[in-house]
C-alpha positions, 0 to 999 in steps of 0.5 A: 631765551626767557619768556620776557626776552622772547616776547620783547624781541618778537614784539619789536620785530613785529613793529619793524615788519608791520610798518616796514613799507612806511618810508620817506625818501627810501628810508623805512621809518620804523627802523629809525624809531626806537621802540624800546623807549616806548616799551620800557616806560610802560609798566602794564606792557612790561608786565604782559611780556612776562607771560607766555600767553603774550606770544599768541598775540604776536605774528613772529617768534624770535627765539634767538637775539641773533635773528633780530640783529640779522634783520638790522644787518640786512637793513643796513646793508641795503643802505651801505656803500663801500667805505671811502677813505677821505683823509681831507675830511673832518672827524665828526664827534657827536657831542651828547650827554652819553659821550663823556670824553674828557677835555684832555682826550680832545686836546691830546688826540684830535686836531681842532682844524680837522674835528667837529663837535656836532651838537643838536643845540642852537646858540640860545641853548649853548648860551644858557648852558654857558651861564649855568656853568658860570653860576656853578663855578662861582658857587663852588669857588669861593676865593679866600680873602687873602687872595681876593686882590691878586692880579694876573695869572694867580687870579682864579678864572671861571671856565665858560662854555662857549660855542667852542671848547677851550682845549688848552692854554690861557688868554694872552695879552694883545701885545706880543712884546712888552717893552720895559724902559729903564734909565742907565747913564741917561740912556733909555734901553729897551728890553724885549720879552719873549713872545708867549706861545699862543693858546691852543686852538679850540675844537668848534661846535657845529650846530646841526640845527643850522641845516633845519628845513620846514618839513611840516607838509611832508610830515603830514603826508607820511603821518596820514599814511601811518594813520591809515596803516594803524586803522588796519590794526585797530584790534592789535594789542599794541597799535590800538593804544592811543599812547602808542599812536601818539608816540609813533606819529610824533616819532615820524615827525622827529625822524623826518626832521632830523633826516633832512638836517643830517642829509644837508649837513653831510652834503655841506661838510666833507666828513672822514669819520663819525664818532657816536656814543650810541646808535639807539637815540634817533639822532645818532642812528640817523647820523650813522645811517646817512653816513653809511650811504655816503661810505663814511665810517662810524665808530660807536663808543660803548657808554656803559657795561652790557648788564642787560641784553636790552640796551645794546642791539641792534648794532649799526655802526661800522665799528663798535668800540667795546671795553673787553672780550666779554662784549666782543664775544657777546656781540659775536653771539648775537650776530654782529658782522665779522670785524665790526667789534674792536676792543678800544675801551673808553676815554673816560677811563683814561681819567684814572691815570690823572692825579686826583684833584683832592689830597687825602686830607682834603678828602676827609675834610671836605666830605666830613669823614673820620680819618681814623676809619676805613672808607667804602663807597656805595653807588646807588640809583636813587630810590631803587632797592633802597631797602636792600641798601639799608639792610646792607648798611645795617649788616656792616655797621653792626660788626665794623666801624666804617665811613660809608660814602654814597654816590647817588646816580644820576642825581647829585642830591644826597641820598636819603640814607645819608640822613638815616645814618650818622656815618653815611655821607654823600660824595657831593659833586665830586668826580668818582675818579677823585675819590677812588684813590682814598676809598678802601672798597666799592659796592655797587649794583650792576653798573659801570662803576664797578668796572671803573673802580676795579680799573682804579685798583679798588676791590668791588662788591656787587649787589645783584638786581633782578633785571630783565635780560641780565647778562651775568657781566659780573659773575666772574667775581663769584662770592663778591656778587650777591642778591642778598644784602645780608650775605654781601654785607657779611662778605664785606665784613670778612674783607675788612677783618680777614686778610685771606678774604682780602687776597681772594677779592684781589685775585678776583679783581685781577682775573676779571679785568684780564677779560673785561678790560684787557688793554690798560693803555689809554683809550684815547690813543687806541681810538685815534689809531682806529680812526686813522685806519679808517680814513688813511 
């Protein structure tokens, strides 16, 4: 372990152990507070972790991440009971921004009568989201004048976000049978029209907030205990900080509030299995913990590649559904319990099997591209490493004439580099899966976009960043991974000008996928199989 990682995990372990006796109804609260959310937002603290002398401020020394994971293994074992196969219960899908399940996954693999989409929201927030979705739809879909007067099924309709998810089908008229009267030989005959198939049922949203109770008094009592403990650490380099104390006390209130809601929810609803997008937000971590106490199995989906070692431990769920062998080996190395990691992939990748919404001509027209040029797509993260991306674009453009698309994450606002270069365009609001079929290569930082592009049969170049705890995820691509944008740019030039190099890139992609995403079957189907194994 490098100095930063050693100090990072040692500091986290100190926090767990120093406040371990701060409990609420048998739950040790620091295990439910996500300390990294505080550490990673504090530049001064992050810079301290880079120094070897920081270890002198710590009580405990973590020399291997396995030591840290084993602490959480012990914590979870103290709350777990044997798994219960409750085939009559509901499958609960914790619905948050990291889940990213396509609607088709929900409609194809989940029975609406036996599934719940659990959300923290309340009706007012859902209504606000519904109105926002409607407004975006109206702005995006301008009906041509020729079709404005069309009626019935040909009329464009906006899909609205309601308190349920419409999985399939359209609204049908109230009359099941339409009668058509015709006159023949002065007799009236009635022609029956077949009853249309009813629309498929909707998976309901279930608002956790309906189980909210007043926790103000009990929270104040626990916070007072925490303040007493903090006074005992008044000279501690971290605990004496006012911003840490504010964060910690606020987290205590939030954790207790969500513990009560979750406990009440699982008392009220019979649940067979829980699916979450992560166990690092306090909501999903609490859900996984309380479920474990009831013998309810949990499946945690991998929401992105393991590019840094900071984001995917502690492992908490019964099963972690990972992309491939890289993650399975990595989790084994850091001490995940045997049999708790399975290669399931992620349903969002199943969209690659769908036909793109754009045709090739629409692709060029709507994005303003030159159809006579090759096209590459670059995925960037706002202003991060902007100088390097500028150098890369300049290097490429001196030798070859390309359309360059920039996917700006997480913002949908066109990146500033699209204004600097006339041949650089924004991907606008289009889904990457609709763009992949028409681009000739993809360039990205160490992000999930690279894996998605390769799965869509596009060759990929990685501009490697200097990030804490880098796992070397993409190192199997060899020359296609570079820290120097000029060197990477020259390889991209070779790719478009030398057939041998294109063959080299193709072979690297195929070999990489064999390890990183070895099962190309639809992930939604594989996830359903594992849910059934756990509940039947």
